[in-house]
PAZAPA-4460 file (N, C-alpha, C; in steps of 0.05 Angstrom, whole numbers, plus 32768, in hexadecimal, padded with zeros to 4 digits):
% residues 107
    n_x    n_y    n_z   ca_x   ca_y   ca_z    c_x    c_y    c_z   seq   type   mol
   81E1   7FC1   7D17   81E6   7FC1   7CFB   81DE   7FDC   7CF0     1      M     A
   81EF   7FE8   7CE1   81EA   8002   7CD4   81E5   7FFE   7CB7     2      V     A
   81CF   8008   7CAD   81C8   8006   7C91   81D0   8021   7C84     3      I     A
   81E0   801F   7C6F   81E8   8037   7C61   81D6   803B   7C49     4      Q     A
   81CA   8052   7C47   81B8   8058   7C31   81C6   806C   7C1E     5      L     A
   81C2   8068   7C04   81CE   807A   7BF0   81B8   8088   7BE2     6      N     A
   81BC   80A1   7BDB   81A9   80B0   7BCC   81A5   80A4   7BB0     7      D     A
   818D   80A7   7BA6   8188   809E   7B8A   8180   80B7   7B7A     8      T     A
   817F   80B3   7B60   8176   80C9   7B4E   815F   80BE   7B3E     9      T     A
   8154   80CF   7B2E   813E   80C7   7B1C   814C   80BA   7B03    10      Y     A
   814B   80A0   7B03   815A   8091   7AEE   8150   8096   7AD2    11      H     A
   8137   809E   7ACF   812B   80A2   7AB5   8128   80BF   7AAD    12      H     A
   8133   80D1   7ABC   8130   80EE   7AB6   814B   80FA   7AB1    13      I     A
   814C   810A   7A9B   8164   8119   7A94   815D   8136   7A91    14      Q     A
   8170   8147   7A97   816D   8164   7A94   817C   816D   7A7B    15      L     A
   8170   817E   7A6B   817F   8189   7A54   8190   81A0   7A5E    16      D     A
   819E   81AD   7A4B   81B0   81C3   7A53   81A2   81DB   7A60    17      S     A
   8188   81DD   7A5C   8178   81F2   7A68   816C   81EA   7A83    18      Q     A
   8170   81D1   7A8B   8165   81C6   7AA3   8149   81BB   7AA0    19      G     A
   8140   81B7   7A88   8125   81AD   7A83   8126   818E   7A85    20      V     A
   8115   8182   7A96   8115   8166   7A9A   8107   8157   7A83    21      P     A
   8115   8143   7A78   810B   8132   7A63   810A   8115   7A6D    22      Y     A
   80F9   8105   7A62   80F9   80E9   7A68   8110   80DC   7A57    23      I     A
   8122   80D0   7A65   813B   80C5   7A59   8134   80B3   7A41    24      A     A
   8143   80B6   7A2C   8140   80A6   7A14   8129   80AE   7A02    25      G     A
   811C   80C5   7A09   8106   80CF   79F9   8109   80EC   79F4    26      T     A
   80F7   80F7   79E4   80F7   8114   79E0   80E0   8121   79F1    27      T     A
   80D4   8111   7A03   80BD   811B   7A12   80C7   8129   7A2C    28      M     A
   80BD   8141   7A2F   80C2   8150   7A48   80B0   8145   7A5E    29      K     A
   80BB   8145   7A76   80AB   813C   7A8D   8091   814C   7A8F    30      V     A
   8093   8166   7A8A   807B   8178   7A8D   8065   8170   7A79    31      V     A
   806D   8165   7A61   8059   815D   7A4E   8049   8145   7A58    32      E     A
   8057   8132   7A64   8049   811B   7A6F   8037   8123   7A86    33      L     A
   8042   8135   7A97   8032   813E   7AAE   8019   814D   7AA5    34      I     A
   801C   815D   7A90   8004   816C   7A86   7FEF   8159   7A7C    35      M     A
   7FF7   8143   7A6F   7FE3   812F   7A66   7FD6   8122   7A7F    36      A     A
   7FE6   811C   7A93   7FDC   810F   7AAB   7FC8   8121   7AB9    37      Q     A
   7FCF   813B   7ABB   7FBD   814E   7AC8   7FA4   8153   7AB8    38      L     A
   7FA7   8155   7A9E   7F90   815B   7A8D   7F7B   8145   7A8D    39      A     A
   7F84   812C   7A8D   7F72   8116   7A8A   7F6F   8105   7AA3    40      Y     A
   7F7F   810A   7AB7   7F7D   80FB   7AD0   7F87   80DE   7ACD    41      G     A
   7F99   80D9   7AB9   7FA2   80BE   7AB3   7FB4   80B3   7AC9    42      W     A
   7FB1   809A   7ACF   7FC4   808C   7AE1   7FDD   8086   7AD2    43      S     A
   7FF1   807C   7AE0   800A   8074   7AD3   8005   805F   7ABE    44      A     A
   7FF4   804D   7AC4   7FED   8037   7AB1   7FE0   8042   7A97    45      E     A
   7FCE   8056   7A9B   7FC1   8062   7A84   7FD5   8073   7A74    46      E     A
   7FE7   8081   7A82   7FFC   808F   7A74   800C   807C   7A63    47      L     A
   8012   8065   7A6E   8021   8051   7A5F   8012   8047   7A46    48      H     A
   7FF7   8044   7A49   7FE7   803C   7A33   7FE7   8052   7A1D    49      F     A
   7FE5   806B   7A26   7FE4   8081   7A13   8000   8087   7A06    50      Q     A
   8015   8081   7A15   8030   8086   7A0C   8040   806C   7A0E    51      Y     A
   803A   8058   79FD   8046   803E   7A00   8064   803D   79FC    52      P     A
   8070   8053   79F1   808D   8054   79EE   809B   805A   7A08    53      H     A
   808B   8061   7A1D   8096   8066   7A37   8092   804D   7A49    54      L     A
   80A6   8047   7A58   80A3   8031   7A6B   8095   803B   7A84    55      T     A
   808A   8029   7A94   807E   8031   7AAD   8093   803D   7AC0    56      L     A
   80AC   8033   7ABE   80C1   803F   7ACE   80C6   805C   7AC7    57      G     A
   80C6   8062   7AAD   80CA   807E   7AA4   80B3   808F   7AAD    58      Q     A
   809B   8085   7AAB   8083   8094   7AB3   8084   8099   7AD1    59      I     A
   8089   8085   7AE1   808A   8089   7AFE   80A1   809C   7B06    60      H     A
   80B8   809B   7AF8   80CD   80AE   7AFE   80C5   80CA   7AF7    61      S     A
   80B6   80CE   7AE1   80AD   80E8   7ADA   8099   80F3   7AEE    62      A     A
   8087   80E1   7AF7   8073   80E9   7B0C   8081   80F0   7B26    63      L     A
   8095   80E0   7B2E   80A4   80E6   7B46   80B3   8101   7B43    64      A     A
   80BF   8105   7B2C   80CD   811E   7B27   80BA   8136   7B2A    65      Y     A
   80A2   8133   7B1F   808E   8148   7B20   8087   814E   7B3E    66      Y     A
   8081   813A   7B4D   8079   813F   7B69   8090   814B   7B79    67      W     A
   80A9   8144   7B72   80BF   8150   7B81   80C7   816C   7B77    68      D     A
   80BC   8174   7B60   80C2   818E   7B54   80A8   819C   7B4B    69      H     A
   8093   8197   7B5A   8078   81A0   7B52   8076   81BE   7B4D    70      Q     A
   8080   81CE   7B5F   807D   81EB   7B5B   808A   81F4   7B41    71      A     A
   80A2   81EA   7B3C   80B1   81F2   7B24   80A2   81E9   7B0B    72      E     A
   8098   81D1   7B0A   808B   81C6   7AF2   806F   81D3   7AEF    73      L     A
   8061   81D8   7B06   8047   81E5   7B04   804A   8201   7AF9    74      D     A
   8060   820F   7B00   8065   822A   7AF5   806A   8228   7AD7    75      A     A
   8078   8213   7ACE   807C   820F   7AB1   8062   8209   7AA3    76      D     A
   8051   81F9   7AAF   8037   81F3   7AA3   8026   820D   7AA1    77      I     A
   8026   821D   7AB5   8018   8237   7AB5   8023   8249   7A9F    78      E     A
   803D   824B   7A9D   804A   825B   7A88   8041   8252   7A6C    79      R     A
   8041   8238   7A68   8039   822D   7A4E   801C   8233   7A48    80      R     A
   800B   8231   7A5C   7FEE   8237   7A59   7FEA   8254   7A51    81      F     A
   7FF8   8266   7A5F   7FF5   8283   7A59   8000   8289   7A3D    82      K     A
   8016   827D   7A35   8021   8282   7A1A   800E   8278   7A05    83      E     A
   8001   8261   7A09   7FED   8257   79F7   7FD6   8269   79F4    84      T     A
   7FCC   8273   7A0B   7FB5   8285   7A0B   7FBC   829F   79FC    85      E     A
   7FD4   82AA   7A01   7FDD   82C2   79F4   7FDE   82BE   79D6    86      R     A
   7FEA   82A9   79CE   7FED   82A3   79B1   7FD1   82A0   79A4    87      T     A
   7FBF   8292   79B2   7FA4   828F   79A7   7F96   82AA   79A4    88      F     A
   7F98   82BB   79B8   7F8C   82D5   79B7   7F97   82E6   79A0    89      R     A
   7FB2   82E6   799E   7FBF   82F6   798A   7FBB   82EC   796D    90      E     A
   7FB6   82D3   796A   7FB4   82C8   794F   7F98   82CE   7943    91      S     A
   7F84   82D2   7953   7F6A   82D8   7948   7F5D   82BF   793D    92      G     A
   7F45   82C2   7931   7F37   82AA   7927   7F46   829E   790F    93      P     A
   7F43   8285   790C   7F50   8277   78F5   7F40   827D   78DB    94      S     A
   7F4C   8278   78C4   7F3E   827C   78AB   7F24   826B   78AA    95      P     A
   7F25   8253   78B5   7F0D   8242   78B5   7EF7   824F   78C6    96      L     A
   7EFD   825A   78DD   7EE9   8267   78EE   7EDE   827F   78DF    97      V     A
   7EEF   828E   78D2   7EE5   82A6   78C3   7ED2   829D   78AD    98      N     A
   7ED9   8288   789F   7EC8   827F   7889   7EAD   8275   7893    99      R     A
   7EAE   8266   78A9   7E95   825B   78B4   7E83   8272   78BE   100      L     A
   7E8F   8287   78C9   7E7F   829E   78D2   7E73   82AC   78BB   101      R     A
   7E82   82AF   78A5   7E78   82BC   788D   7E60   82AC   7882   102      K     A
   7E61   8292   7885   7E4B   8281   787B   7E33   8281   788F   103      E     A
   7E37   828F   78A5   7E21   8291   78B8   7E1F   8279   78CB   104      G     A
   7E34   826A   78CD   7E34   8253   78DF   7E3E   825C   78FB   105      R     A
   7E31   8251   790F   7E3A   8258   792A   7E4E   8244   7933   106      S     A
   7E5F   824D   7945   7E75   823C   794F   7E71   8237   796C   107      L     A
***
């Protein structure tokens, strides 16, 4: 008996015109869910608790997509981190920080 297997796809993942993976039916990028998972160490169940609008199927598809495309998504996470750091450095202290420093308060 020969069993024929067919390839499957990530049923809950869609790519936009730029090739950015989104969780189908939402505006959430896969990388955003992955960043939350990496930052807090959340399980799929905890991600579902934190993002109740996502199904466990969507979450597991996003996690599977990440592990199958880890280098690409890790590079995107690193790029986002560097851009955030650059923006923070260039923006300087906030008006609140400046006011607190003038009042002699330490931060």
